[in-house]
C-alpha positions as CSV (number, residue, x, y, z in Angstrom):
1,M,17.3,-28.1,38.9
2,Q,19.7,-29.6,36.3
3,K,22.8,-31.4,37.3
4,P,26.0,-31.1,35.3
5,D,26.9,-33.9,32.9
6,S,30.3,-35.7,33.0
7,G,32.0,-32.9,31.0
8,G,30.9,-30.2,33.5
9,G,28.3,-28.7,31.2
10,Y,24.6,-29.0,31.0
11,D,22.7,-31.0,28.4
12,V,19.9,-28.5,27.5
13,S,18.5,-30.6,24.6
14,A,17.7,-33.4,27.0
15,T,15.4,-31.3,29.1
16,T,14.1,-28.7,26.6
17,T,10.8,-29.7,25.0
18,Y,8.2,-27.7,23.3
19,D,4.5,-28.4,23.5
20,T,3.3,-27.6,20.0
21,S,-0.3,-28.7,20.7
22,A,-1.0,-25.4,22.3
23,M,-0.4,-23.6,19.0
24,G,-2.8,-25.7,17.0
25,D,-2.4,-27.0,13.5
26,M,-0.6,-24.3,11.5
27,T,-1.8,-25.6,8.2
28,A,-5.4,-25.5,9.3
29,M,-4.9,-22.0,10.6
30,M,-3.4,-20.9,7.3
31,A,-6.2,-22.6,5.4
32,T,-8.7,-20.6,7.4
33,I,-6.9,-17.2,7.1
34,G,-6.2,-17.6,3.4
35,P,-9.7,-16.8,2.1
36,F,-9.9,-13.8,4.4
37,M,-6.6,-12.4,3.1
38,A,-7.7,-13.0,-0.5
39,V,-10.9,-11.0,0.1
40,F,-8.9,-8.3,1.9
41,A,-6.5,-8.1,-1.0
42,L,-9.3,-7.9,-3.6
43,I,-11.1,-5.1,-1.6
44,G,-7.8,-3.2,-1.4
45,L,-7.2,-3.6,-5.1
46,A,-10.7,-2.3,-5.9
47,I,-10.2,0.7,-3.7
48,F,-6.8,1.5,-5.3
49,I,-8.3,1.1,-8.8
50,F,-11.1,3.5,-7.8
51,Y,-8.5,5.9,-6.5
52,I,-6.6,5.9,-9.8
53,F,-9.9,6.4,-11.6
54,I,-10.8,9.4,-9.5
55,W,-7.5,11.1,-10.0
56,W,-7.7,10.4,-13.8
57,K,-11.0,12.3,-13.8
58,I,-9.6,15.2,-11.8
59,F,-6.6,15.6,-14.0
60,S,-8.8,15.4,-17.1
61,K,-11.2,18.1,-15.9
62,A,-8.2,20.3,-15.0
63,G,-7.0,20.0,-18.6
64,H,-4.0,17.8,-17.9
65,S,-3.5,14.3,-19.3
66,G,-5.5,11.8,-17.3
67,A,-2.6,9.4,-17.6
68,L,-0.8,11.4,-14.9
69,A,-3.0,9.5,-12.4
70,L,-0.9,6.4,-13.3
71,L,2.1,7.9,-11.5
72,N,0.2,7.0,-8.3
73,L,1.1,3.4,-9.1
74,A,4.5,4.3,-7.6
75,V,3.1,3.7,-4.1
76,I,4.0,0.0,-4.5
77,I,7.7,1.0,-4.4
78,P,8.9,0.2,-0.8
79,F,10.1,3.1,1.4
80,I,9.9,5.8,-1.3
81,G,6.5,5.1,-2.9
82,W,4.7,7.7,-0.9
83,I,6.9,10.5,-2.3
84,V,5.6,10.4,-5.9
85,P,1.9,10.9,-5.0
86,L,2.9,13.6,-2.6
87,V,5.0,15.5,-5.2
88,L,2.3,14.9,-7.8
89,T,-0.4,16.4,-5.6
90,I,1.8,19.4,-4.7
91,W,2.6,20.0,-8.4
92,F,-1.1,19.7,-9.3
93,A,-2.1,22.2,-6.6
94,F,0.3,24.9,-7.8
95,S,0.5,24.3,-11.5
96,E,-1.5,26.3,-14.0
97,W,-4.5,24.3,-15.2
98,P,-5.0,24.4,-18.9
99,A,-8.8,24.3,-18.4
100,L,-8.6,27.5,-16.4
101,K,-6.4,29.2,-19.0
102,R,-8.9,28.3,-21.7
103,A,-11.8,29.5,-19.6
104,N,-10.1,32.8,-18.8
105,A,-9.2,33.3,-22.5
106,N,-12.8,32.7,-23.6
107,A,-14.2,35.0,-21.0
108,G,-12.4,38.1,-22.3
109,P,-11.7,41.2,-20.4
110,V,-14.0,42.1,-17.5
111,Q,-15.9,45.4,-18.1
């Protein structure tokens, strides 16, 4: 138990010590984690690029500009980035696809 000092308070700094040896060497830990994080980031980037490529193909086959897939890059905007892909997907689902209009125009009337 601590005893009060001459001023009536307690000198906390004199008795408070932290044993940092239990945490290990932080620089060694970061040096170990760094390559794993780099690999994780590269895999995530590759998956995201593939995602953009897939949406580019889908938009192109539907008759829209494939560049609409680049709107998915908005996911990097914090807090609101998820809204743009959601709205884009909803719009795409309910819009008239130019490819279907051309296919229906070429088919002619059903007899």
